[in-house]
All heavy atoms as TSV, in Angstrom:
chain	resi	resn	atom	element	x	y	z
A	1	MET	N	N	117.127	80.107	93.703
A	1	MET	CA	C	116.086	80.321	94.613
A	1	MET	C	C	115.308	81.577	94.308
A	1	MET	O	O	115.970	82.634	94.110
A	1	MET	CB	C	116.670	80.221	96.029
A	1	MET	CG	C	115.573	80.357	97.153
A	1	MET	SD	S	116.496	80.077	98.643
A	1	MET	CE	C	116.084	81.573	99.539
A	2	ASP	N	N	114.001	81.588	94.329
A	2	ASP	CA	C	113.273	82.759	94.162
A	2	ASP	C	C	113.266	83.695	95.447
A	2	ASP	O	O	113.192	83.209	96.549
A	2	ASP	CB	C	111.767	82.483	93.941
A	2	ASP	CG	C	111.533	81.837	92.572
A	2	ASP	OD1	O	112.357	82.098	91.697
A	2	ASP	OD2	O	110.630	81.079	92.431
A	3	ARG	N	N	113.571	84.983	95.150
A	3	ARG	CA	C	113.557	85.985	96.190
A	3	ARG	C	C	112.202	86.688	96.258
A	3	ARG	O	O	112.001	87.381	95.190
A	3	ARG	CB	C	114.760	86.930	96.095
A	3	ARG	CG	C	116.062	86.126	96.368
A	3	ARG	CD	C	117.242	87.177	96.282
A	3	ARG	NE	N	117.760	87.257	94.949
A	3	ARG	CZ	C	118.648	88.065	94.576
A	3	ARG	NH1	N	119.143	88.874	95.356
A	3	ARG	NH2	N	119.103	88.074	93.319
A	4	PRO	N	N	111.475	86.693	97.370
A	4	PRO	CA	C	110.151	87.303	97.354
A	4	PRO	C	C	110.292	88.891	97.235
A	4	PRO	O	O	109.270	89.536	96.943
A	4	PRO	CB	C	109.540	86.900	98.650
A	4	PRO	CG	C	110.720	86.495	99.500
A	4	PRO	CD	C	111.806	86.035	98.559
A	5	ALA	N	N	111.447	89.363	97.479
A	5	ALA	CA	C	111.547	90.935	97.387
A	5	ALA	C	C	111.679	91.379	95.950
A	5	ALA	O	O	111.623	92.612	95.712
A	5	ALA	CB	C	112.770	91.364	98.173
A	6	GLU	N	N	111.795	90.487	94.993
A	6	GLU	CA	C	111.911	90.938	93.621
A	6	GLU	C	C	110.559	90.816	92.949
A	6	GLU	O	O	109.770	89.922	93.265
A	6	GLU	CB	C	112.907	89.950	92.906
A	6	GLU	CG	C	114.357	90.267	93.353
A	6	GLU	CD	C	115.341	89.318	92.523
A	6	GLU	OE1	O	114.914	88.810	91.603
A	6	GLU	OE2	O	116.412	89.265	92.984
A	7	LEU	N	N	110.359	91.702	91.990
A	7	LEU	CA	C	109.081	91.729	91.194
A	7	LEU	C	C	109.103	90.590	90.138
A	7	LEU	O	O	110.121	90.480	89.539
A	7	LEU	CB	C	108.763	93.015	90.524
A	7	LEU	CG	C	108.600	94.162	91.541
A	7	LEU	CD1	C	108.411	95.464	90.777
A	7	LEU	CD2	C	107.384	93.970	92.453
A	8	SER	N	N	107.975	89.961	89.907
A	8	SER	CA	C	107.929	89.029	88.749
A	8	SER	C	C	107.800	89.826	87.474
A	8	SER	O	O	107.669	91.054	87.480
A	8	SER	CB	C	106.619	88.134	88.949
A	8	SER	OG	O	105.372	89.041	88.750
A	9	LEU	N	N	107.940	89.084	86.367
A	9	LEU	CA	C	107.829	89.827	85.128
A	9	LEU	C	C	106.523	90.440	84.909
A	9	LEU	O	O	106.393	91.638	84.376
A	9	LEU	CB	C	108.146	88.793	83.970
A	9	LEU	CG	C	108.255	89.387	82.525
A	9	LEU	CD1	C	109.367	90.474	82.500
A	9	LEU	CD2	C	108.525	88.242	81.591
A	10	GLU	N	N	105.494	89.827	85.323
A	10	GLU	CA	C	104.112	90.302	85.215
A	10	GLU	C	C	103.982	91.636	86.053
A	10	GLU	O	O	103.412	92.567	85.621
A	10	GLU	CB	C	103.092	89.311	85.661
A	10	GLU	CG	C	101.718	89.834	85.560
A	10	GLU	CD	C	100.614	88.796	85.972
A	10	GLU	OE1	O	101.081	87.670	86.365
A	10	GLU	OE2	O	99.483	89.091	85.902
A	11	GLN	N	N	104.592	91.505	87.162
A	11	GLN	CA	C	104.480	92.767	88.188
A	11	GLN	C	C	105.275	93.912	87.590
A	11	GLN	O	O	104.852	95.083	87.689
A	11	GLN	CB	C	105.030	92.398	89.568
A	11	GLN	CG	C	104.140	91.468	90.335
A	11	GLN	CD	C	104.795	90.994	91.628
A	11	GLN	OE1	O	105.944	90.692	91.659
A	11	GLN	NE2	N	103.989	90.959	92.692
A	12	LYS	N	N	106.401	93.617	86.966
A	12	LYS	CA	C	107.182	94.689	86.292
A	12	LYS	C	C	106.381	95.283	85.093
A	12	LYS	O	O	106.447	96.505	85.020
A	12	LYS	CB	C	108.527	94.143	85.752
A	12	LYS	CG	C	109.485	93.832	86.847
A	12	LYS	CD	C	110.716	93.196	86.393
A	12	LYS	CE	C	111.706	92.787	87.416
A	12	LYS	NZ	N	112.983	92.138	86.962
A	13	PHE	N	N	105.737	94.468	84.384
A	13	PHE	CA	C	104.868	94.922	83.314
A	13	PHE	C	C	103.800	95.862	83.816
A	13	PHE	O	O	103.498	96.969	83.360
A	13	PHE	CB	C	104.289	93.826	82.547
A	13	PHE	CG	C	103.302	94.233	81.397
A	13	PHE	CD1	C	103.789	94.726	80.247
A	13	PHE	CD2	C	101.949	94.225	81.726
A	13	PHE	CE1	C	102.840	95.182	79.277
A	13	PHE	CE2	C	101.061	94.686	80.716
A	13	PHE	CZ	C	101.444	95.106	79.444
A	14	ASN	N	N	103.066	95.406	84.945
A	14	ASN	CA	C	101.997	96.156	85.606
A	14	ASN	C	C	102.518	97.528	86.059
A	14	ASN	O	O	101.835	98.526	85.987
A	14	ASN	CB	C	101.327	95.398	86.647
A	14	ASN	CG	C	100.398	94.242	86.074
A	14	ASN	OD1	O	99.972	94.301	84.918
A	14	ASN	ND2	N	100.315	93.204	86.739
A	15	LEU	N	N	103.662	97.463	86.661
A	15	LEU	CA	C	104.201	98.684	87.222
A	15	LEU	C	C	104.574	99.651	86.073
A	15	LEU	O	O	104.248	100.981	86.260
A	15	LEU	CB	C	105.599	98.420	88.019
A	15	LEU	CG	C	106.312	99.549	88.588
A	15	LEU	CD1	C	105.402	100.258	89.557
A	15	LEU	CD2	C	107.561	99.049	89.274
A	16	ARG	N	N	105.087	99.194	84.984
A	16	ARG	CA	C	105.369	100.092	83.837
A	16	ARG	C	C	104.142	100.647	83.260
A	16	ARG	O	O	104.036	101.891	82.920
A	16	ARG	CB	C	106.147	99.382	82.799
A	16	ARG	CG	C	106.473	100.209	81.669
A	16	ARG	CD	C	107.412	101.278	82.053
A	16	ARG	NE	N	107.665	102.177	80.848
A	16	ARG	CZ	C	107.431	103.503	80.770
A	16	ARG	NH1	N	106.991	104.110	81.929
A	16	ARG	NH2	N	107.673	104.212	79.795
A	17	SER	N	N	103.136	99.911	83.182
A	17	SER	CA	C	101.791	100.339	82.735
A	17	SER	C	C	101.138	101.354	83.611
A	17	SER	O	O	100.675	102.434	83.214
A	17	SER	CB	C	100.755	99.093	82.594
A	17	SER	OG	O	99.512	99.573	82.289
A	18	PHE	N	N	101.262	101.136	84.953
A	18	PHE	CA	C	100.844	102.125	86.031
A	18	PHE	C	C	101.617	103.447	85.844
A	18	PHE	O	O	101.099	104.459	85.892
A	18	PHE	CB	C	101.105	101.465	87.324
A	18	PHE	CG	C	100.658	102.369	88.476
A	18	PHE	CD1	C	99.288	102.595	88.782
A	18	PHE	CD2	C	101.630	103.081	89.226
A	18	PHE	CE1	C	98.915	103.404	89.814
A	18	PHE	CE2	C	101.267	103.930	90.310
A	18	PHE	CZ	C	99.960	104.088	90.554
A	19	GLU	N	N	102.990	103.301	85.701
A	19	GLU	CA	C	103.755	104.555	85.509
A	19	GLU	C	C	103.320	105.363	84.295
A	19	GLU	O	O	103.287	106.587	84.399
A	19	GLU	CB	C	105.287	104.051	85.312
A	19	GLU	CG	C	106.255	105.224	85.259
A	19	GLU	CD	C	107.643	104.705	85.035
A	19	GLU	OE1	O	107.906	103.482	85.030
A	19	GLU	OE2	O	108.514	105.524	84.913
A	20	THR	N	N	103.022	104.708	83.175
A	20	THR	CA	C	102.585	105.373	82.108
A	20	THR	C	C	101.247	106.180	82.295
A	20	THR	O	O	101.036	107.338	81.894
A	20	THR	CB	C	102.344	104.391	80.890
A	20	THR	OG1	O	103.595	103.746	80.556
A	20	THR	CG2	C	101.826	105.109	79.627
A	21	GLN	N	N	100.284	105.513	83.137
A	21	GLN	CA	C	99.049	106.139	83.364
A	21	GLN	C	C	99.309	107.351	84.307
A	21	GLN	O	O	98.644	108.443	84.144
A	21	GLN	CB	C	98.132	105.140	84.062
A	21	GLN	CG	C	97.579	104.066	83.171
A	21	GLN	CD	C	96.775	103.063	84.050
A	21	GLN	OE1	O	96.288	103.273	85.082
A	21	GLN	NE2	N	96.611	101.913	83.325
A	22	VAL	N	N	100.196	107.265	85.266
A	22	VAL	CA	C	100.438	108.262	86.272
A	22	VAL	C	C	101.020	109.557	85.413
A	22	VAL	O	O	100.736	110.678	85.783
A	22	VAL	CB	C	101.328	107.880	87.348
A	22	VAL	CG1	C	101.857	109.048	88.216
A	22	VAL	CG2	C	100.615	106.815	88.292
A	23	GLU	N	N	101.955	109.174	84.480
A	23	GLU	CA	C	102.639	110.306	83.789
A	23	GLU	C	C	101.599	111.184	82.919
A	23	GLU	O	O	101.894	112.446	82.726
A	23	GLU	CB	C	103.593	109.712	82.773
A	23	GLU	CG	C	104.825	109.182	83.437
A	23	GLU	CD	C	105.735	108.379	82.479
A	23	GLU	OE1	O	105.424	108.193	81.343
A	23	GLU	OE2	O	106.861	108.128	82.931
A	24	LYS	N	N	100.403	110.654	82.670
A	24	LYS	CA	C	99.419	111.385	81.961
A	24	LYS	C	C	98.448	112.161	82.861
A	24	LYS	O	O	97.626	112.963	82.369
A	24	LYS	CB	C	98.530	110.355	81.123
A	24	LYS	CG	C	99.335	109.624	80.009
A	24	LYS	CD	C	98.475	108.661	79.344
A	24	LYS	CE	C	99.330	107.884	78.278
A	24	LYS	NZ	N	98.561	106.810	77.659
A	25	MET	N	N	98.592	112.028	84.144
A	25	MET	CA	C	97.755	112.726	85.094
A	25	MET	C	C	98.185	114.170	85.296
A	25	MET	O	O	99.432	114.478	85.253
A	25	MET	CB	C	97.793	112.046	86.491
A	25	MET	CG	C	97.120	110.728	86.556
A	25	MET	SD	S	97.176	110.121	88.236
A	25	MET	CE	C	96.477	108.496	88.001
A	26	ASP	N	N	97.214	115.072	85.470
A	26	ASP	CA	C	97.608	116.423	85.978
A	26	ASP	C	C	97.793	116.344	87.506
A	26	ASP	O	O	97.563	115.431	88.140
A	26	ASP	CB	C	96.686	117.482	85.547
A	26	ASP	CG	C	95.257	117.321	86.085
A	26	ASP	OD1	O	95.123	116.777	87.158
A	26	ASP	OD2	O	94.285	117.701	85.440
A	27	LEU	N	N	98.263	117.495	87.976
A	27	LEU	CA	C	98.537	117.511	89.494
A	27	LEU	C	C	97.316	117.152	90.346
A	27	LEU	O	O	97.401	116.384	91.372
A	27	LEU	CB	C	99.069	118.918	89.845
A	27	LEU	CG	C	99.472	119.107	91.310
A	27	LEU	CD1	C	100.541	118.180	91.795
A	27	LEU	CD2	C	99.894	120.645	91.585
A	28	ASP	N	N	96.221	117.798	90.056
A	28	ASP	CA	C	94.988	117.507	90.798
A	28	ASP	C	C	94.655	115.987	90.728
A	28	ASP	O	O	94.208	115.432	91.765
A	28	ASP	CB	C	93.784	118.381	90.393
A	28	ASP	CG	C	93.850	119.799	90.756
A	28	ASP	OD1	O	94.703	120.093	91.688
A	28	ASP	OD2	O	93.232	120.602	90.146
A	29	GLN	N	N	94.653	115.406	89.523
A	29	GLN	CA	C	94.356	113.978	89.461
A	29	GLN	C	C	95.293	113.183	90.297
A	29	GLN	O	O	94.858	112.212	90.962
A	29	GLN	CB	C	94.392	113.540	88.074
A	29	GLN	CG	C	93.221	114.125	87.161
A	29	GLN	CD	C	93.493	113.755	85.570
A	29	GLN	OE1	O	94.684	113.931	85.135
A	29	GLN	NE2	N	92.488	113.485	85.020
A	30	ALA	N	N	96.657	113.466	90.273
A	30	ALA	CA	C	97.610	112.769	90.951
A	30	ALA	C	C	97.437	112.863	92.420
A	30	ALA	O	O	97.553	111.797	93.140
A	30	ALA	CB	C	99.006	113.260	90.495
A	31	GLN	N	N	97.119	113.992	92.920
A	31	GLN	CA	C	96.927	114.155	94.314
A	31	GLN	C	C	95.734	113.432	94.803
A	31	GLN	O	O	95.713	112.799	95.779
A	31	GLN	CB	C	96.810	115.629	94.675
A	31	GLN	CG	C	98.066	116.391	94.463
A	31	GLN	CD	C	97.875	118.010	94.745
A	31	GLN	OE1	O	96.890	118.502	94.540
A	31	GLN	NE2	N	98.952	118.608	95.144
A	32	HIS	N	N	94.620	113.516	94.082
A	32	HIS	CA	C	93.458	112.773	94.440
A	32	HIS	C	C	93.713	111.207	94.416
A	32	HIS	O	O	93.248	110.493	95.325
A	32	HIS	CB	C	92.304	113.085	93.433
A	32	HIS	CG	C	91.036	112.402	93.724
A	32	HIS	ND1	N	90.204	112.664	94.846
A	32	HIS	CD2	C	90.408	111.332	93.072
A	32	HIS	CE1	C	89.188	111.841	94.768
A	32	HIS	NE2	N	89.254	110.937	93.760
A	33	PHE	N	N	94.335	110.842	93.387
A	33	PHE	CA	C	94.676	109.437	93.269
A	33	PHE	C	C	95.584	108.912	94.454
A	33	PHE	O	O	95.368	107.803	95.023
A	33	PHE	CB	C	95.431	109.129	92.003
A	33	PHE	CG	C	95.858	107.724	91.680
A	33	PHE	CD1	C	94.951	106.733	91.393
A	33	PHE	CD2	C	97.158	107.380	92.092
A	33	PHE	CE1	C	95.362	105.454	91.196
A	33	PHE	CE2	C	97.570	106.073	91.954
A	33	PHE	CZ	C	96.663	105.127	91.525
A	34	LEU	N	N	96.536	109.668	94.917
A	34	LEU	CA	C	97.377	109.281	95.990
A	34	LEU	C	C	96.644	109.236	97.291
A	34	LEU	O	O	96.845	108.257	98.027
A	34	LEU	CB	C	98.552	110.301	96.164
A	34	LEU	CG	C	99.758	110.177	95.140
A	34	LEU	CD1	C	100.691	111.389	95.233
A	34	LEU	CD2	C	100.407	108.855	95.340
A	35	VAL	N	N	95.679	110.108	97.493
A	35	VAL	CA	C	94.947	110.033	98.776
A	35	VAL	C	C	94.045	108.764	98.713
A	35	VAL	O	O	93.975	108.108	99.736
A	35	VAL	CB	C	94.046	111.387	98.902
A	35	VAL	CG1	C	93.006	111.215	99.980
A	35	VAL	CG2	C	94.907	112.589	99.148
A	36	LYS	N	N	93.468	108.471	97.613
A	36	LYS	CA	C	92.646	107.302	97.512
A	36	LYS	C	C	93.478	105.996	97.704
A	36	LYS	O	O	93.096	105.011	98.318
A	36	LYS	CB	C	91.799	107.256	96.126
A	36	LYS	CG	C	90.746	108.199	96.082
A	36	LYS	CD	C	89.827	108.076	97.325
A	36	LYS	CE	C	88.398	108.163	96.961
A	36	LYS	NZ	N	87.525	108.033	98.143
A	37	LEU	N	N	94.629	106.035	97.092
A	37	LEU	CA	C	95.603	104.905	97.161
A	37	LEU	C	C	95.975	104.638	98.668
A	37	LEU	O	O	95.996	103.502	99.135
A	37	LEU	CB	C	96.762	105.125	96.316
A	37	LEU	CG	C	97.787	103.994	96.301
A	37	LEU	CD1	C	97.196	102.739	95.736
A	37	LEU	CD2	C	98.972	104.434	95.502
A	38	TYR	N	N	96.217	105.742	99.294
A	38	TYR	CA	C	96.632	105.670	100.752
A	38	TYR	C	C	95.554	105.036	101.576
A	38	TYR	O	O	95.651	104.272	102.479
A	38	TYR	CB	C	97.156	106.973	101.221
A	38	TYR	CG	C	97.735	106.951	102.591
A	38	TYR	CD1	C	98.943	106.290	102.851
A	38	TYR	CD2	C	97.109	107.518	103.701
A	38	TYR	CE1	C	99.508	106.239	104.150
A	38	TYR	CE2	C	97.699	107.457	104.973
A	38	TYR	CZ	C	98.917	106.838	105.211
A	38	TYR	OH	O	99.395	106.712	106.428
A	39	GLU	N	N	94.260	105.530	101.309
A	39	GLU	CA	C	93.078	105.113	101.972
A	39	GLU	C	C	92.996	103.574	101.753
A	39	GLU	O	O	92.692	102.806	102.727
A	39	GLU	CB	C	91.867	105.759	101.486
A	39	GLU	CG	C	90.562	105.310	102.161
A	39	GLU	CD	C	89.364	105.941	101.507
A	39	GLU	OE1	O	89.353	106.498	100.422
A	39	GLU	OE2	O	88.302	105.853	102.152
A	40	GLN	N	N	93.123	103.056	100.557
A	40	GLN	CA	C	93.026	101.610	100.269
A	40	GLN	C	C	94.130	100.861	100.900
A	40	GLN	O	O	93.892	99.771	101.404
A	40	GLN	CB	C	93.038	101.421	98.810
A	40	GLN	CG	C	91.812	101.906	97.950
A	40	GLN	CD	C	91.834	101.611	96.515
A	40	GLN	OE1	O	92.828	101.056	96.037
A	40	GLN	NE2	N	90.755	101.930	95.874
A	41	MET	N	N	95.309	101.409	100.998
A	41	MET	CA	C	96.448	100.752	101.631
A	41	MET	C	C	96.109	100.598	103.212
A	41	MET	O	O	96.330	99.581	103.728
A	41	MET	CB	C	97.733	101.497	101.608
A	41	MET	CG	C	98.297	101.548	100.254
A	41	MET	SD	S	99.624	102.603	99.851
A	41	MET	CE	C	100.743	102.236	101.206
A	42	MET	N	N	95.468	101.681	103.795
A	42	MET	CA	C	95.100	101.569	105.201
A	42	MET	C	C	93.980	100.546	105.426
A	42	MET	O	O	94.011	99.800	106.416
A	42	MET	CB	C	94.676	102.949	105.779
A	42	MET	CG	C	95.867	103.919	105.886
A	42	MET	SD	S	95.437	105.502	106.736
A	42	MET	CE	C	94.070	106.058	105.792
A	43	LEU	N	N	92.984	100.489	104.471
A	43	LEU	CA	C	91.996	99.527	104.656
A	43	LEU	C	C	92.478	98.094	104.517
A	43	LEU	O	O	92.096	97.252	105.212
A	43	LEU	CB	C	90.888	99.726	103.561
A	43	LEU	CG	C	89.994	100.936	103.822
A	43	LEU	CD1	C	89.133	101.216	102.529
A	43	LEU	CD2	C	89.113	100.705	105.008
A	44	ARG	N	N	93.402	97.916	103.575
A	44	ARG	CA	C	94.060	96.607	103.439
A	44	ARG	C	C	94.828	96.162	104.722
A	44	ARG	O	O	94.727	94.973	105.124
A	44	ARG	CB	C	94.946	96.621	102.222
A	44	ARG	CG	C	95.558	95.181	101.965
A	44	ARG	CD	C	96.394	95.115	100.777
A	44	ARG	NE	N	97.422	96.146	100.816
A	44	ARG	CZ	C	98.323	96.361	99.837
A	44	ARG	NH1	N	98.251	95.679	98.709
A	44	ARG	NH2	N	99.288	97.243	99.925
A	45	GLU	N	N	95.502	97.040	105.218
A	45	GLU	CA	C	96.239	96.799	106.551
A	45	GLU	C	C	95.295	96.453	107.601
A	45	GLU	O	O	95.560	95.412	108.282
A	45	GLU	CB	C	97.061	97.983	106.902
A	45	GLU	CG	C	97.825	97.746	108.207
A	45	GLU	CD	C	98.624	98.957	108.612
A	45	GLU	OE1	O	98.679	100.075	107.979
A	45	GLU	OE2	O	99.312	98.884	109.733
A	46	SER	N	N	94.169	97.142	107.828
A	46	SER	CA	C	93.225	96.839	108.760
A	46	SER	C	C	92.552	95.470	108.516
A	46	SER	O	O	92.392	94.622	109.568
A	46	SER	CB	C	92.026	97.827	108.796
A	46	SER	OG	O	92.564	99.081	109.169
A	47	MET	N	N	92.363	95.070	107.263
A	47	MET	CA	C	91.775	93.696	107.019
A	47	MET	C	C	92.761	92.705	107.351
A	47	MET	O	O	92.407	91.594	107.946
A	47	MET	CB	C	91.410	93.637	105.494
A	47	MET	CG	C	90.195	94.402	105.197
A	47	MET	SD	S	89.607	94.410	103.448
A	47	MET	CE	C	90.433	93.143	102.649
A	48	TYR	N	N	94.087	92.906	106.971
A	48	TYR	CA	C	95.049	91.867	107.311
A	48	TYR	C	C	95.157	91.682	108.887
A	48	TYR	O	O	95.255	90.577	109.330
A	48	TYR	CB	C	96.520	92.302	106.833
A	48	TYR	CG	C	96.644	92.172	105.355
A	48	TYR	CD1	C	97.640	92.925	104.683
A	48	TYR	CD2	C	95.943	91.399	104.558
A	48	TYR	CE1	C	97.904	92.853	103.367
A	48	TYR	CE2	C	96.122	91.231	103.195
A	48	TYR	CZ	C	97.148	92.031	102.547
A	48	TYR	OH	O	97.265	91.864	101.202
A	49	LYS	N	N	95.149	92.785	109.642
A	49	LYS	CA	C	95.147	92.723	111.066
A	49	LYS	C	C	94.013	91.884	111.568
A	49	LYS	O	O	94.223	91.015	112.470
A	49	LYS	CB	C	95.255	94.020	111.730
A	49	LYS	CG	C	96.586	94.773	111.496
A	49	LYS	CD	C	96.593	96.083	112.122
A	49	LYS	CE	C	97.925	96.851	111.952
A	49	LYS	NZ	N	97.874	98.215	112.509
A	50	HIS	N	N	92.804	92.266	111.018
A	50	HIS	CA	C	91.670	91.553	111.453
A	50	HIS	C	C	91.706	90.062	111.176
A	50	HIS	O	O	91.474	89.166	112.024
A	50	HIS	CB	C	90.438	92.096	110.841
A	50	HIS	CG	C	89.144	91.368	111.087
A	50	HIS	ND1	N	88.401	91.387	112.241
A	50	HIS	CD2	C	88.425	90.546	110.233
A	50	HIS	CE1	C	87.438	90.639	112.251
A	50	HIS	NE2	N	87.351	90.124	111.031
A	51	PHE	N	N	92.180	89.691	109.968
A	51	PHE	CA	C	92.205	88.293	109.511
A	51	PHE	C	C	93.256	87.573	110.386
A	51	PHE	O	O	93.035	86.342	110.767
A	51	PHE	CB	C	92.533	88.178	108.033
A	51	PHE	CG	C	91.359	88.580	107.178
A	51	PHE	CD1	C	91.785	89.336	105.975
A	51	PHE	CD2	C	90.038	88.356	107.509
A	51	PHE	CE1	C	90.692	89.702	105.163
A	51	PHE	CE2	C	89.069	88.794	106.676
A	51	PHE	CZ	C	89.374	89.407	105.438
A	52	LEU	N	N	94.441	88.173	110.614
A	52	LEU	CA	C	95.373	87.528	111.410
A	52	LEU	C	C	94.981	87.308	112.847
A	52	LEU	O	O	95.179	86.184	113.435
A	52	LEU	CB	C	96.787	88.337	111.357
A	52	LEU	CG	C	97.437	88.256	110.122
A	52	LEU	CD1	C	98.678	89.169	110.090
A	52	LEU	CD2	C	97.983	86.849	109.771
A	53	LYS	N	N	94.338	88.282	113.434
A	53	LYS	CA	C	93.778	88.125	114.746
A	53	LYS	C	C	92.799	86.961	114.884
A	53	LYS	O	O	92.856	86.161	115.765
A	53	LYS	CB	C	93.107	89.409	115.275
A	53	LYS	CG	C	94.095	90.509	115.663
A	53	LYS	CD	C	93.321	91.752	116.118
A	53	LYS	CE	C	94.302	92.801	116.497
A	53	LYS	NZ	N	93.590	94.087	116.899
A	54	HIS	N	N	91.928	86.884	113.871
A	54	HIS	CA	C	91.011	85.824	113.777
A	54	HIS	C	C	91.656	84.522	113.676
A	54	HIS	O	O	91.370	83.551	114.303
A	54	HIS	CB	C	89.974	86.105	112.692
A	54	HIS	CG	C	89.038	85.041	112.467
A	54	HIS	ND1	N	87.958	84.741	113.375
A	54	HIS	CD2	C	88.951	84.105	111.461
A	54	HIS	CE1	C	87.303	83.656	112.849
A	54	HIS	NE2	N	87.852	83.345	111.750
A	55	GLU	N	N	92.632	84.407	112.675
A	55	GLU	CA	C	93.243	83.140	112.468
A	55	GLU	C	C	94.095	82.670	113.624
A	55	GLU	O	O	94.174	81.588	113.883
A	55	GLU	CB	C	94.213	83.321	111.138
A	55	GLU	CG	C	94.912	82.050	110.753
A	55	GLU	CD	C	93.942	81.076	110.223
A	55	GLU	OE1	O	92.844	81.372	109.721
A	55	GLU	OE2	O	94.352	79.819	110.214
A	56	TRP	N	N	94.657	83.609	114.373
A	56	TRP	CA	C	95.533	83.223	115.487
A	56	TRP	C	C	94.724	83.032	116.722
A	56	TRP	O	O	95.239	82.759	117.852
A	56	TRP	CB	C	96.609	84.316	115.691
A	56	TRP	CG	C	97.667	84.350	114.558
A	56	TRP	CD1	C	97.934	83.390	113.697
A	56	TRP	CD2	C	98.585	85.404	114.322
A	56	TRP	NE1	N	98.909	83.793	112.847
A	56	TRP	CE2	C	99.324	85.091	113.228
A	56	TRP	CE3	C	98.800	86.687	114.943
A	56	TRP	CZ2	C	100.362	85.904	112.705
A	56	TRP	CZ3	C	99.823	87.411	114.363
A	56	TRP	CH2	C	100.575	87.082	113.334
A	57	GLY	N	N	93.331	83.294	116.714
A	57	GLY	CA	C	92.547	83.121	117.798
A	57	GLY	C	C	92.709	84.295	118.809
A	57	GLY	O	O	92.205	84.080	120.004
A	58	ILE	N	N	93.199	85.429	118.505
A	58	ILE	CA	C	93.337	86.535	119.341
A	58	ILE	C	C	92.036	87.203	119.499
A	58	ILE	O	O	91.738	87.757	120.567
A	58	ILE	CB	C	94.417	87.446	118.875
A	58	ILE	CG1	C	95.854	86.791	118.858
A	58	ILE	CG2	C	94.474	88.771	119.697
A	58	ILE	CD1	C	96.855	87.555	118.124
A	59	GLU	N	N	91.215	87.215	118.460
A	59	GLU	CA	C	89.968	87.927	118.406
A	59	GLU	C	C	88.868	86.895	118.341
A	59	GLU	O	O	88.911	86.088	117.361
A	59	GLU	CB	C	90.009	88.949	117.254
A	59	GLU	CG	C	88.777	89.782	117.176
A	59	GLU	CD	C	88.988	90.823	116.051
A	59	GLU	OE1	O	88.558	90.444	114.863
A	59	GLU	OE2	O	89.390	91.848	116.285
A	60	PRO	N	N	87.848	86.924	119.192
A	60	PRO	CA	C	86.848	85.902	119.066
A	60	PRO	C	C	85.926	86.217	117.952
A	60	PRO	O	O	85.770	87.329	117.529
A	60	PRO	CB	C	86.069	86.061	120.450
A	60	PRO	CG	C	86.346	87.473	120.819
A	60	PRO	CD	C	87.756	87.822	120.372
A	61	ARG	N	N	85.323	85.108	117.392
A	61	ARG	CA	C	84.302	85.231	116.337
A	61	ARG	C	C	83.134	85.962	116.876
A	61	ARG	O	O	82.698	85.753	117.982
A	61	ARG	CB	C	83.950	83.902	115.797
A	61	ARG	CG	C	84.998	83.216	114.973
A	61	ARG	CD	C	84.448	81.976	114.427
A	61	ARG	NE	N	85.420	81.424	113.496
A	61	ARG	CZ	C	85.310	80.298	112.884
A	61	ARG	NH1	N	84.220	79.536	113.064
A	61	ARG	NH2	N	86.217	79.856	112.029
A	62	PRO	N	N	82.481	86.824	115.998
A	62	PRO	CA	C	81.266	87.378	116.498
A	62	PRO	C	C	80.102	86.373	116.556
A	62	PRO	O	O	80.040	85.479	115.865
A	62	PRO	CB	C	80.858	88.460	115.362
A	62	PRO	CG	C	81.758	88.033	114.198
A	62	PRO	CD	C	82.884	87.267	114.747
A	63	GLN	N	N	79.337	86.481	117.644
A	63	GLN	CA	C	78.205	85.656	117.863
A	63	GLN	C	C	76.915	86.176	117.199
A	63	GLN	O	O	76.538	87.290	117.481
A	63	GLN	CB	C	77.986	85.401	119.417
A	63	GLN	CG	C	79.166	84.815	120.096
A	63	GLN	CD	C	79.401	83.426	119.631
A	63	GLN	OE1	O	78.533	82.614	119.427
A	63	GLN	NE2	N	80.715	83.060	119.538
A	64	PHE	N	N	76.393	85.397	116.300
A	64	PHE	CA	C	75.146	85.796	115.647
A	64	PHE	C	C	73.934	85.095	116.374
A	64	PHE	O	O	73.979	83.922	116.731
A	64	PHE	CB	C	75.089	85.445	114.194
A	64	PHE	CG	C	76.224	86.145	113.440
A	64	PHE	CD1	C	77.347	85.471	113.087
A	64	PHE	CD2	C	76.101	87.458	113.137
A	64	PHE	CE1	C	78.349	86.158	112.352
A	64	PHE	CE2	C	76.998	88.107	112.427
A	64	PHE	CZ	C	78.165	87.476	112.035
A	65	GLU	N	N	72.919	85.823	116.655
A	65	GLU	CA	C	71.674	85.252	117.321
A	65	GLU	C	C	70.626	84.998	116.278
A	65	GLU	O	O	70.488	85.600	115.346
A	65	GLU	CB	C	71.199	86.229	118.446
A	65	GLU	CG	C	72.201	86.348	119.422
A	65	GLU	CD	C	71.821	87.303	120.547
A	65	GLU	OE1	O	70.608	87.617	120.606
A	65	GLU	OE2	O	72.618	87.812	121.302
């Protein structure tokens, strides 16, 4: 049985590729990258919440005139 908590082979490859890129960054680049990554994570979370509220009927659809 597949366990969703494990990474696929493709994900492991992508993670290793990402690790190689991060190792080449200087401190300023890494700090800037982390801030942008965190911002994107927060935006994704907001989108998920919005989509779930819409899907579950918690949030009404906007009315266009």
